[in-house]
N, CA, C and O atoms as a Maestro MAE file, in Angstrom:
{
 s_m_m2io_version
 :::
 2.0.0
}

f_m_ct {
 s_m_title
 :::
 protein
 m_atom[296] {
  # First column is atom index #
  i_m_mmod_type
  r_m_x_coord
  r_m_y_coord
  r_m_z_coord
  i_m_residue_number
  s_m_chain_name
  s_m_pdb_residue_name
  s_m_pdb_atom_name
  i_m_atomic_number
  :::
  1 25 -64.428 12.874 12.468 1 A "MET " " N  " 7
  2 3 -64.728 12.673 11.119 1 A "MET " " CA " 6
  3 2 -64.851 13.633 10.231 1 A "MET " " C  " 6
  4 15 -65.200 14.744 10.631 1 A "MET " " O  " 8
  5 25 -64.583 13.406 8.791 2 A "MET " " N  " 7
  6 3 -64.659 14.268 7.959 2 A "MET " " CA " 6
  7 2 -65.343 14.233 6.794 2 A "MET " " C  " 6
  8 15 -65.204 13.113 6.301 2 A "MET " " O  " 8
  9 25 -65.968 14.883 6.172 3 A "ASP " " N  " 7
  10 3 -66.796 14.490 4.894 3 A "ASP " " CA " 6
  11 2 -65.685 14.955 3.783 3 A "ASP " " C  " 6
  12 15 -65.211 16.091 3.746 3 A "ASP " " O  " 8
  13 25 -65.325 13.828 2.827 4 A "LEU " " N  " 7
  14 3 -64.386 13.929 1.984 4 A "LEU " " CA " 6
  15 2 -65.089 13.746 0.549 4 A "LEU " " C  " 6
  16 15 -64.599 13.062 -0.350 4 A "LEU " " O  " 8
  17 25 -66.197 14.387 0.461 5 A "GLY " " N  " 7
  18 3 -67.025 14.346 -0.419 5 A "GLY " " CA " 6
  19 2 -67.459 12.755 -1.334 5 A "GLY " " C  " 6
  20 15 -67.519 11.632 -0.833 5 A "GLY " " O  " 8
  21 25 -67.712 13.139 -2.779 6 A "LYS " " N  " 7
  22 3 -67.746 12.072 -3.461 6 A "LYS " " CA " 6
  23 2 -66.799 10.823 -3.233 6 A "LYS " " C  " 6
  24 15 -65.579 10.969 -3.162 6 A "LYS " " O  " 8
  25 25 -67.431 9.554 -3.119 7 A "ILE " " N  " 7
  26 3 -66.110 8.342 -2.856 7 A "ILE " " CA " 6
  27 2 -66.033 7.877 -4.216 7 A "ILE " " C  " 6
  28 15 -67.069 7.573 -4.808 7 A "ILE " " O  " 8
  29 25 -64.544 7.764 -4.946 8 A "ASP " " N  " 7
  30 3 -64.571 6.941 -5.967 8 A "ASP " " CA " 6
  31 2 -64.022 5.547 -5.682 8 A "ASP " " C  " 6
  32 15 -64.484 4.576 -6.281 8 A "ASP " " O  " 8
  33 25 -63.103 5.434 -4.835 9 A "SER " " N  " 7
  34 3 -62.726 4.105 -4.516 9 A "SER " " CA " 6
  35 2 -62.282 3.846 -3.022 9 A "SER " " C  " 6
  36 15 -61.849 4.759 -2.320 9 A "SER " " O  " 8
  37 25 -62.424 2.478 -2.559 10 A "TYR " " N  " 7
  38 3 -62.450 2.400 -1.124 10 A "TYR " " CA " 6
  39 2 -61.632 1.059 -1.226 10 A "TYR " " C  " 6
  40 15 -62.256 0.237 -1.896 10 A "TYR " " O  " 8
  41 25 -60.386 0.575 -0.749 11 A "LEU " " N  " 7
  42 3 -59.878 -0.474 -0.344 11 A "LEU " " CA " 6
  43 2 -59.812 -1.351 -1.793 11 A "LEU " " C  " 6
  44 15 -60.221 -2.508 -1.889 11 A "LEU " " O  " 8
  45 25 -59.277 -0.651 -2.783 12 A "GLY " " N  " 7
  46 3 -59.341 -1.384 -3.804 12 A "GLY " " CA " 6
  47 2 -60.532 -1.590 -4.818 12 A "GLY " " C  " 6
  48 15 -60.229 -2.097 -5.898 12 A "GLY " " O  " 8
  49 25 -61.646 -1.307 -4.631 13 A "VAL " " N  " 7
  50 3 -62.764 -1.070 -4.921 13 A "VAL " " CA " 6
  51 2 -63.379 0.260 -5.731 13 A "VAL " " C  " 6
  52 15 -63.630 1.335 -5.187 13 A "VAL " " O  " 8
  53 25 -63.546 -0.012 -6.990 14 A "ASN " " N  " 7
  54 3 -63.987 1.348 -7.594 14 A "ASN " " CA " 6
  55 2 -65.606 1.673 -7.282 14 A "ASN " " C  " 6
  56 15 -66.408 0.753 -7.126 14 A "ASN " " O  " 8
  57 25 -65.908 2.776 -7.225 15 A "ILE " " N  " 7
  58 3 -67.248 3.125 -6.952 15 A "ILE " " CA " 6
  59 2 -67.883 3.935 -8.076 15 A "ILE " " C  " 6
  60 15 -67.278 5.003 -8.168 15 A "ILE " " O  " 8
  61 25 -68.845 3.842 -8.945 16 A "MET " " N  " 7
  62 3 -69.560 4.554 -9.554 16 A "MET " " CA " 6
  63 2 -70.779 4.800 -9.307 16 A "MET " " C  " 6
  64 15 -71.484 3.794 -9.220 16 A "MET " " O  " 8
  65 25 -71.410 6.032 -9.126 17 A "ARG " " N  " 7
  66 3 -72.633 6.007 -8.868 17 A "ARG " " CA " 6
  67 2 -73.448 6.887 -9.400 17 A "ARG " " C  " 6
  68 15 -72.891 7.982 -9.464 17 A "ARG " " O  " 8
  69 25 -74.604 6.898 -9.843 18 A "ASN " " N  " 7
  70 3 -75.498 7.837 -10.691 18 A "ASN " " CA " 6
  71 2 -76.978 7.890 -9.920 18 A "ASN " " C  " 6
  72 15 -77.917 7.099 -10.010 18 A "ASN " " O  " 8
  73 25 -76.851 9.074 -9.152 19 A "ARG " " N  " 7
  74 3 -78.370 9.040 -8.340 19 A "ARG " " CA " 6
  75 2 -79.667 9.126 -9.385 19 A "ARG " " C  " 6
  76 15 -80.793 8.673 -9.179 19 A "ARG " " O  " 8
  77 25 -79.217 9.795 -10.496 20 A "SER " " N  " 7
  78 3 -80.485 10.166 -11.348 20 A "SER " " CA " 6
  79 2 -81.240 8.940 -11.548 20 A "SER " " C  " 6
  80 15 -82.440 8.850 -11.290 20 A "SER " " O  " 8
  81 25 -80.397 7.828 -12.094 21 A "VAL " " N  " 7
  82 3 -80.934 6.717 -12.410 21 A "VAL " " CA " 6
  83 2 -80.970 5.590 -11.433 21 A "VAL " " C  " 6
  84 15 -81.272 4.442 -11.759 21 A "VAL " " O  " 8
  85 25 -80.674 5.929 -10.314 22 A "LYS " " N  " 7
  86 3 -80.351 5.031 -8.905 22 A "LYS " " CA " 6
  87 2 -79.402 3.932 -9.295 22 A "LYS " " C  " 6
  88 15 -79.829 2.790 -9.123 22 A "LYS " " O  " 8
  89 25 -78.389 4.046 -9.709 23 A "LEU " " N  " 7
  90 3 -77.415 3.001 -10.400 23 A "LEU " " CA " 6
  91 2 -76.336 2.924 -9.335 23 A "LEU " " C  " 6
  92 15 -76.012 3.984 -8.800 23 A "LEU " " O  " 8
  93 25 -75.848 1.999 -9.028 24 A "LEU " " N  " 7
  94 3 -74.556 1.963 -8.297 24 A "LEU " " CA " 6
  95 2 -73.794 0.510 -8.886 24 A "LEU " " C  " 6
  96 15 -74.245 -0.632 -8.802 24 A "LEU " " O  " 8
  97 25 -72.448 0.969 -9.527 25 A "GLU " " N  " 7
  98 3 -71.915 0.015 -9.890 25 A "GLU " " CA " 6
  99 2 -70.385 -0.139 -9.111 25 A "GLU " " C  " 6
  100 15 -69.786 0.848 -8.683 25 A "GLU " " O  " 8
  101 25 -70.001 -1.161 -9.029 26 A "ILE " " N  " 7
  102 3 -68.412 -1.382 -8.296 26 A "ILE " " CA " 6
  103 2 -67.875 -2.427 -8.924 26 A "ILE " " C  " 6
  104 15 -68.447 -3.406 -9.404 26 A "ILE " " O  " 8
  105 25 -66.618 -2.131 -8.888 27 A "ASN " " N  " 7
  106 3 -65.680 -3.134 -9.484 27 A "ASN " " CA " 6
  107 2 -64.438 -3.116 -9.070 27 A "ASN " " C  " 6
  108 15 -64.164 -2.160 -8.344 27 A "ASN " " O  " 8
  109 25 -63.341 -4.087 -9.363 28 A "GLN " " N  " 7
  110 3 -62.123 -4.041 -8.640 28 A "GLN " " CA " 6
  111 2 -60.987 -4.197 -10.197 28 A "GLN " " C  " 6
  112 15 -60.050 -4.994 -10.135 28 A "GLN " " O  " 8
  113 25 -61.156 -3.582 -11.157 29 A "SER " " N  " 7
  114 3 -60.891 -3.456 -12.395 29 A "SER " " CA " 6
  115 2 -59.277 -2.876 -12.282 29 A "SER " " C  " 6
  116 15 -58.381 -3.382 -12.957 29 A "SER " " O  " 8
  117 25 -59.055 -1.807 -11.384 30 A "CYS " " N  " 7
  118 3 -57.965 -1.025 -11.274 30 A "CYS " " CA " 6
  119 2 -56.811 -1.698 -10.260 30 A "CYS " " C  " 6
  120 15 -55.591 -1.546 -10.301 30 A "CYS " " O  " 8
  121 25 -57.783 -2.655 -9.151 31 A "TYR " " N  " 7
  122 3 -56.737 -3.305 -8.371 31 A "TYR " " CA " 6
  123 2 -56.154 -4.708 -9.007 31 A "TYR " " C  " 6
  124 15 -55.133 -5.284 -8.633 31 A "TYR " " O  " 8
  125 25 -57.059 -5.124 -10.075 32 A "ILE " " N  " 7
  126 3 -56.749 -6.374 -10.757 32 A "ILE " " CA " 6
  127 2 -55.666 -6.017 -11.830 32 A "ILE " " C  " 6
  128 15 -55.087 -6.990 -12.314 32 A "ILE " " O  " 8
  129 25 -55.256 -4.628 -12.331 33 A "TRP " " N  " 7
  130 3 -54.191 -4.254 -12.901 33 A "TRP " " CA " 6
  131 2 -53.228 -4.063 -12.214 33 A "TRP " " C  " 6
  132 15 -52.113 -4.148 -12.728 33 A "TRP " " O  " 8
  133 25 -53.370 -3.761 -10.911 34 A "GLU " " N  " 7
  134 3 -52.160 -3.534 -10.197 34 A "GLU " " CA " 6
  135 2 -51.478 -4.628 -9.648 34 A "GLU " " C  " 6
  136 15 -50.299 -4.596 -9.295 34 A "GLU " " O  " 8
  137 25 -52.382 -5.803 -9.563 35 A "ILE " " N  " 7
  138 3 -51.998 -7.080 -9.154 35 A "ILE " " CA " 6
  139 2 -51.370 -7.613 -10.475 35 A "ILE " " C  " 6
  140 15 -50.322 -8.240 -10.318 35 A "ILE " " O  " 8
  141 25 -51.796 -7.484 -11.663 36 A "ILE " " N  " 7
  142 3 -51.016 -8.179 -13.097 36 A "ILE " " CA " 6
  143 2 -49.868 -7.551 -13.105 36 A "ILE " " C  " 6
  144 15 -48.872 -8.272 -13.170 36 A "ILE " " O  " 8
  145 25 -49.664 -6.030 -13.043 37 A "ASN " " N  " 7
  146 3 -48.441 -5.691 -12.996 37 A "ASN " " CA " 6
  147 2 -47.355 -5.615 -11.959 37 A "ASN " " C  " 6
  148 15 -46.176 -5.447 -12.270 37 A "ASN " " O  " 8
  149 25 -47.752 -5.736 -10.789 38 A "HIS " " N  " 7
  150 3 -46.991 -6.321 -9.831 38 A "HIS " " CA " 6
  151 2 -46.186 -7.473 -10.039 38 A "HIS " " C  " 6
  152 15 -44.983 -7.503 -9.779 38 A "HIS " " O  " 8
  153 25 -46.994 -8.651 -10.619 39 A "PHE " " N  " 7
  154 3 -46.330 -9.788 -10.589 39 A "PHE " " CA " 6
  155 2 -45.733 -9.978 -11.969 39 A "PHE " " C  " 6
  156 15 -45.259 -11.080 -12.247 39 A "PHE " " O  " 8
  157 25 -45.716 -8.867 -12.970 40 A "ARG " " N  " 7
  158 3 -45.177 -8.867 -14.151 40 A "ARG " " CA " 6
  159 2 -45.670 -10.025 -15.332 40 A "ARG " " C  " 6
  160 15 -44.992 -10.735 -16.074 40 A "ARG " " O  " 8
  161 25 -47.248 -9.881 -15.156 41 A "MET " " N  " 7
  162 3 -48.022 -10.930 -15.739 41 A "MET " " CA " 6
  163 2 -48.568 -9.926 -17.162 41 A "MET " " C  " 6
  164 15 -49.079 -10.531 -18.105 41 A "MET " " O  " 8
  165 25 -48.471 -8.917 -17.209 42 A "LEU " " N  " 7
  166 3 -49.189 -8.256 -18.361 42 A "LEU " " CA " 6
  167 2 -49.033 -8.728 -19.782 42 A "LEU " " C  " 6
  168 15 -49.808 -8.288 -20.631 42 A "LEU " " O  " 8
  169 25 -47.943 -9.727 -20.163 43 A "ASP " " N  " 7
  170 3 -48.058 -10.508 -21.335 43 A "ASP " " CA " 6
  171 2 -48.604 -12.014 -21.039 43 A "ASP " " C  " 6
  172 15 -48.288 -12.909 -21.823 43 A "ASP " " O  " 8
  173 25 -49.340 -12.269 -20.019 44 A "ALA " " N  " 7
  174 3 -49.864 -13.661 -19.877 44 A "ALA " " CA " 6
  175 2 -51.251 -13.673 -20.761 44 A "ALA " " C  " 6
  176 15 -51.980 -12.732 -21.075 44 A "ALA " " O  " 8
  177 25 -51.358 -15.148 -21.064 45 A "ASN " " N  " 7
  178 3 -52.394 -15.255 -22.079 45 A "ASN " " CA " 6
  179 2 -53.655 -15.336 -20.887 45 A "ASN " " C  " 6
  180 15 -53.591 -15.968 -19.832 45 A "ASN " " O  " 8
  181 25 -54.773 -14.533 -21.364 46 A "PRO " " N  " 7
  182 3 -56.126 -14.753 -20.725 46 A "PRO " " CA " 6
  183 2 -56.857 -15.981 -21.038 46 A "PRO " " C  " 6
  184 15 -56.885 -16.476 -22.165 46 A "PRO " " O  " 8
  185 25 -57.495 -16.499 -19.924 47 A "ALA " " N  " 7
  186 3 -58.312 -17.940 -20.227 47 A "ALA " " CA " 6
  187 2 -59.476 -17.869 -19.596 47 A "ALA " " C  " 6
  188 15 -59.514 -17.739 -18.372 47 A "ALA " " O  " 8
  189 25 -60.935 -17.969 -20.596 48 A "HIS " " N  " 7
  190 3 -62.061 -18.077 -20.121 48 A "HIS " " CA " 6
  191 2 -62.306 -19.258 -19.080 48 A "HIS " " C  " 6
  192 15 -61.774 -20.336 -19.344 48 A "HIS " " O  " 8
  193 25 -63.034 -19.151 -17.967 49 A "THR " " N  " 7
  194 3 -63.179 -19.866 -17.163 49 A "THR " " CA " 6
  195 2 -64.902 -20.156 -17.001 49 A "THR " " C  " 6
  196 15 -65.726 -19.504 -16.360 49 A "THR " " O  " 8
  197 25 -65.066 -21.246 -17.743 50 A "PRO " " N  " 7
  198 3 -66.578 -21.397 -17.968 50 A "PRO " " CA " 6
  199 2 -67.285 -21.898 -16.874 50 A "PRO " " C  " 6
  200 15 -66.822 -22.712 -16.074 50 A "PRO " " O  " 8
  201 25 -68.639 -21.315 -16.828 51 A "LEU " " N  " 7
  202 3 -69.478 -21.572 -15.367 51 A "LEU " " CA " 6
  203 2 -70.047 -23.170 -15.587 51 A "LEU " " C  " 6
  204 15 -70.162 -23.758 -16.663 51 A "LEU " " O  " 8
  205 25 -70.313 -23.597 -14.449 52 A "PRO " " N  " 7
  206 3 -70.650 -24.869 -14.393 52 A "PRO " " CA " 6
  207 2 -72.084 -25.265 -15.138 52 A "PRO " " C  " 6
  208 15 -73.006 -24.463 -14.985 52 A "PRO " " O  " 8
  209 25 -72.302 -26.360 -15.870 53 A "SER " " N  " 7
  210 3 -73.447 -26.653 -16.332 53 A "SER " " CA " 6
  211 2 -74.726 -26.153 -15.513 53 A "SER " " C  " 6
  212 15 -74.815 -26.369 -14.304 53 A "SER " " O  " 8
  213 25 -75.778 -25.428 -16.282 54 A "GLY " " N  " 7
  214 3 -76.996 -25.278 -15.121 54 A "GLY " " CA " 6
  215 2 -76.622 -23.971 -14.696 54 A "GLY " " C  " 6
  216 15 -77.592 -23.372 -14.228 54 A "GLY " " O  " 8
  217 25 -75.358 -23.183 -14.688 55 A "ALA " " N  " 7
  218 3 -75.292 -22.170 -13.916 55 A "ALA " " CA " 6
  219 2 -76.064 -20.798 -14.369 55 A "ALA " " C  " 6
  220 15 -76.168 -19.807 -13.646 55 A "ALA " " O  " 8
  221 25 -76.616 -20.927 -15.773 56 A "GLU " " N  " 7
  222 3 -77.054 -19.859 -16.524 56 A "GLU " " CA " 6
  223 2 -78.496 -19.615 -15.550 56 A "GLU " " C  " 6
  224 15 -78.659 -18.478 -15.107 56 A "GLU " " O  " 8
  225 25 -79.188 -20.326 -15.332 57 A "MET " " N  " 7
  226 3 -80.369 -20.227 -14.697 57 A "MET " " CA " 6
  227 2 -80.329 -19.384 -13.149 57 A "MET " " C  " 6
  228 15 -81.372 -18.991 -12.628 57 A "MET " " O  " 8
  229 25 -79.200 -19.211 -12.623 58 A "HIS " " N  " 7
  230 3 -79.191 -18.510 -11.272 58 A "HIS " " CA " 6
  231 2 -78.693 -17.178 -11.453 58 A "HIS " " C  " 6
  232 15 -78.722 -16.355 -10.539 58 A "HIS " " O  " 8
  233 25 -78.138 -16.878 -12.840 59 A "LEU " " N  " 7
  234 3 -77.730 -15.504 -13.007 59 A "LEU " " CA " 6
  235 2 -78.884 -14.705 -13.524 59 A "LEU " " C  " 6
  236 15 -79.337 -14.988 -14.633 59 A "LEU " " O  " 8
  237 25 -79.316 -13.889 -12.934 60 A "VAL " " N  " 7
  238 3 -80.625 -12.966 -12.997 60 A "VAL " " CA " 6
  239 2 -80.167 -11.707 -12.815 60 A "VAL " " C  " 6
  240 15 -79.466 -11.419 -11.845 60 A "VAL " " O  " 8
  241 25 -80.610 -10.627 -13.962 61 A "LYS " " N  " 7
  242 3 -80.431 -9.450 -13.910 61 A "LYS " " CA " 6
  243 2 -81.588 -8.807 -13.312 61 A "LYS " " C  " 6
  244 15 -82.671 -9.020 -13.857 61 A "LYS " " O  " 8
  245 25 -81.541 -7.898 -12.072 62 A "CYS " " N  " 7
  246 3 -82.554 -7.546 -11.480 62 A "CYS " " CA " 6
  247 2 -82.925 -6.241 -11.843 62 A "CYS " " C  " 6
  248 15 -82.194 -5.290 -11.565 62 A "CYS " " O  " 8
  249 25 -84.035 -6.098 -12.462 63 A "GLU " " N  " 7
  250 3 -84.640 -4.762 -13.131 63 A "GLU " " CA " 6
  251 2 -85.229 -3.855 -12.119 63 A "GLU " " C  " 6
  252 15 -85.154 -2.634 -12.253 63 A "GLU " " O  " 8
  253 25 -85.894 -4.498 -10.966 64 A "GLU " " N  " 7
  254 3 -86.555 -3.849 -9.931 64 A "GLU " " CA " 6
  255 2 -86.053 -4.199 -8.761 64 A "GLU " " C  " 6
  256 15 -84.978 -4.773 -8.585 64 A "GLU " " O  " 8
  257 25 -86.986 -3.785 -7.772 65 A "GLN " " N  " 7
  258 3 -86.578 -4.075 -6.083 65 A "GLN " " CA " 6
  259 2 -86.572 -5.698 -6.130 65 A "GLN " " C  " 6
  260 15 -87.106 -6.412 -6.980 65 A "GLN " " O  " 8
  261 25 -85.941 -6.028 -5.166 66 A "ALA " " N  " 7
  262 3 -85.932 -7.400 -5.063 66 A "ALA " " CA " 6
  263 2 -87.146 -7.514 -3.943 66 A "ALA " " C  " 6
  264 15 -87.403 -6.669 -3.085 66 A "ALA " " O  " 8
  265 25 -87.891 -8.890 -4.187 67 A "SER " " N  " 7
  266 3 -89.072 -9.115 -3.342 67 A "SER " " CA " 6
  267 2 -88.507 -9.583 -1.696 67 A "SER " " C  " 6
  268 15 -87.303 -9.659 -1.454 67 A "SER " " O  " 8
  269 25 -89.440 -9.835 -0.781 68 A "ALA " " N  " 7
  270 3 -89.082 -9.964 0.616 68 A "ALA " " CA " 6
  271 2 -88.438 -11.457 0.588 68 A "ALA " " C  " 6
  272 15 -87.547 -11.737 1.391 68 A "ALA " " O  " 8
  273 25 -88.847 -12.278 -0.227 69 A "SER " " N  " 7
  274 3 -88.130 -13.759 -0.224 69 A "SER " " CA " 6
  275 2 -86.838 -13.938 -1.002 69 A "SER " " C  " 6
  276 15 -86.103 -14.925 -1.038 69 A "SER " " O  " 8
  277 25 -86.727 -12.811 -1.593 70 A "GLU " " N  " 7
  278 3 -85.074 -12.543 -2.344 70 A "GLU " " CA " 6
  279 2 -84.110 -12.172 -1.781 70 A "GLU " " C  " 6
  280 15 -82.941 -12.390 -2.100 70 A "GLU " " O  " 8
  281 25 -84.686 -11.306 -0.489 71 A "ILE " " N  " 7
  282 3 -83.451 -10.826 0.209 71 A "ILE " " CA " 6
  283 2 -83.124 -11.731 1.301 71 A "ILE " " C  " 6
  284 15 -83.837 -12.425 2.025 71 A "ILE " " O  " 8
  285 25 -81.741 -11.532 1.233 72 A "ARG " " N  " 7
  286 3 -81.118 -12.638 2.293 72 A "ARG " " CA " 6
  287 2 -80.178 -11.649 3.136 72 A "ARG " " C  " 6
  288 15 -79.609 -10.645 2.709 72 A "ARG " " O  " 8
  289 25 -80.148 -12.191 4.480 73 A "ALA " " N  " 7
  290 3 -79.242 -11.288 5.484 73 A "ALA " " CA " 6
  291 2 -77.826 -11.923 5.188 73 A "ALA " " C  " 6
  292 15 -77.490 -13.065 4.876 73 A "ALA " " O  " 8
  293 25 -77.140 -10.787 5.398 74 A "TYR " " N  " 7
  294 3 -75.498 -11.028 5.143 74 A "TYR " " CA " 6
  295 2 -74.965 -11.279 6.404 74 A "TYR " " C  " 6
  296 15 -73.761 -11.496 6.534 74 A "TYR " " O  " 8
  :::
 }
 m_bond[295] {
  # First column is bond index #
  i_m_from
  i_m_to
  i_m_order
  :::
  1 1 2 1
  2 2 3 1
  3 3 4 2
  4 3 5 1
  5 5 6 1
  6 6 7 1
  7 7 8 2
  8 7 9 1
  9 9 10 1
  10 10 11 1
  11 11 12 2
  12 11 13 1
  13 13 14 1
  14 14 15 1
  15 15 16 2
  16 15 17 1
  17 17 18 1
  18 18 19 1
  19 19 20 2
  20 19 21 1
  21 21 22 1
  22 22 23 1
  23 23 24 2
  24 23 25 1
  25 25 26 1
  26 26 27 1
  27 27 28 2
  28 27 29 1
  29 29 30 1
  30 30 31 1
  31 31 32 2
  32 31 33 1
  33 33 34 1
  34 34 35 1
  35 35 36 2
  36 35 37 1
  37 37 38 1
  38 38 39 1
  39 39 40 2
  40 39 41 1
  41 41 42 1
  42 42 43 1
  43 43 44 2
  44 43 45 1
  45 45 46 1
  46 46 47 1
  47 47 48 2
  48 47 49 1
  49 49 50 1
  50 50 51 1
  51 51 52 2
  52 51 53 1
  53 53 54 1
  54 54 55 1
  55 55 56 2
  56 55 57 1
  57 57 58 1
  58 58 59 1
  59 59 60 2
  60 59 61 1
  61 61 62 1
  62 62 63 1
  63 63 64 2
  64 63 65 1
  65 65 66 1
  66 66 67 1
  67 67 68 2
  68 67 69 1
  69 69 70 1
  70 70 71 1
  71 71 72 2
  72 71 73 1
  73 73 74 1
  74 74 75 1
  75 75 76 2
  76 75 77 1
  77 77 78 1
  78 78 79 1
  79 79 80 2
  80 79 81 1
  81 81 82 1
  82 82 83 1
  83 83 84 2
  84 83 85 1
  85 85 86 1
  86 86 87 1
  87 87 88 2
  88 87 89 1
  89 89 90 1
  90 90 91 1
  91 91 92 2
  92 91 93 1
  93 93 94 1
  94 94 95 1
  95 95 96 2
  96 95 97 1
  97 97 98 1
  98 98 99 1
  99 99 100 2
  100 99 101 1
  101 101 102 1
  102 102 103 1
  103 103 104 2
  104 103 105 1
  105 105 106 1
  106 106 107 1
  107 107 108 2
  108 107 109 1
  109 109 110 1
  110 110 111 1
  111 111 112 2
  112 111 113 1
  113 113 114 1
  114 114 115 1
  115 115 116 2
  116 115 117 1
  117 117 118 1
  118 118 119 1
  119 119 120 2
  120 119 121 1
  121 121 122 1
  122 122 123 1
  123 123 124 2
  124 123 125 1
  125 125 126 1
  126 126 127 1
  127 127 128 2
  128 127 129 1
  129 129 130 1
  130 130 131 1
  131 131 132 2
  132 131 133 1
  133 133 134 1
  134 134 135 1
  135 135 136 2
  136 135 137 1
  137 137 138 1
  138 138 139 1
  139 139 140 2
  140 139 141 1
  141 141 142 1
  142 142 143 1
  143 143 144 2
  144 143 145 1
  145 145 146 1
  146 146 147 1
  147 147 148 2
  148 147 149 1
  149 149 150 1
  150 150 151 1
  151 151 152 2
  152 151 153 1
  153 153 154 1
  154 154 155 1
  155 155 156 2
  156 155 157 1
  157 157 158 1
  158 158 159 1
  159 159 160 2
  160 159 161 1
  161 161 162 1
  162 162 163 1
  163 163 164 2
  164 163 165 1
  165 165 166 1
  166 166 167 1
  167 167 168 2
  168 167 169 1
  169 169 170 1
  170 170 171 1
  171 171 172 2
  172 171 173 1
  173 173 174 1
  174 174 175 1
  175 175 176 2
  176 175 177 1
  177 177 178 1
  178 178 179 1
  179 179 180 2
  180 179 181 1
  181 181 182 1
  182 182 183 1
  183 183 184 2
  184 183 185 1
  185 185 186 1
  186 186 187 1
  187 187 188 2
  188 187 189 1
  189 189 190 1
  190 190 191 1
  191 191 192 2
  192 191 193 1
  193 193 194 1
  194 194 195 1
  195 195 196 2
  196 195 197 1
  197 197 198 1
  198 198 199 1
  199 199 200 2
  200 199 201 1
  201 201 202 1
  202 202 203 1
  203 203 204 2
  204 203 205 1
  205 205 206 1
  206 206 207 1
  207 207 208 2
  208 207 209 1
  209 209 210 1
  210 210 211 1
  211 211 212 2
  212 211 213 1
  213 213 214 1
  214 214 215 1
  215 215 216 2
  216 215 217 1
  217 217 218 1
  218 218 219 1
  219 219 220 2
  220 219 221 1
  221 221 222 1
  222 222 223 1
  223 223 224 2
  224 223 225 1
  225 225 226 1
  226 226 227 1
  227 227 228 2
  228 227 229 1
  229 229 230 1
  230 230 231 1
  231 231 232 2
  232 231 233 1
  233 233 234 1
  234 234 235 1
  235 235 236 2
  236 235 237 1
  237 237 238 1
  238 238 239 1
  239 239 240 2
  240 239 241 1
  241 241 242 1
  242 242 243 1
  243 243 244 2
  244 243 245 1
  245 245 246 1
  246 246 247 1
  247 247 248 2
  248 247 249 1
  249 249 250 1
  250 250 251 1
  251 251 252 2
  252 251 253 1
  253 253 254 1
  254 254 255 1
  255 255 256 2
  256 255 257 1
  257 257 258 1
  258 258 259 1
  259 259 260 2
  260 259 261 1
  261 261 262 1
  262 262 263 1
  263 263 264 2
  264 263 265 1
  265 265 266 1
  266 266 267 1
  267 267 268 2
  268 267 269 1
  269 269 270 1
  270 270 271 1
  271 271 272 2
  272 271 273 1
  273 273 274 1
  274 274 275 1
  275 275 276 2
  276 275 277 1
  277 277 278 1
  278 278 279 1
  279 279 280 2
  280 279 281 1
  281 281 282 1
  282 282 283 1
  283 283 284 2
  284 283 285 1
  285 285 286 1
  286 286 287 1
  287 287 288 2
  288 287 289 1
  289 289 290 1
  290 290 291 1
  291 291 292 2
  292 291 293 1
  293 293 294 1
  294 294 295 1
  295 295 296 2
  :::
 }
}
């Protein structure tokens, strides 16, 4: 095992970490662009996919630590 330093990406997932504000962001934007480019779809028209009615109440931005009842095992 070797310590390769700070991780920036892993298996197509970009990882951005800011320890001073305890922030961890992950996304797959680079992977998505690779797929779009691979299938030559750079000129494709994007389309919005709306959420089902009532889905907004399940989207909650967490500003603090989750309570024990909010934590679910994976």
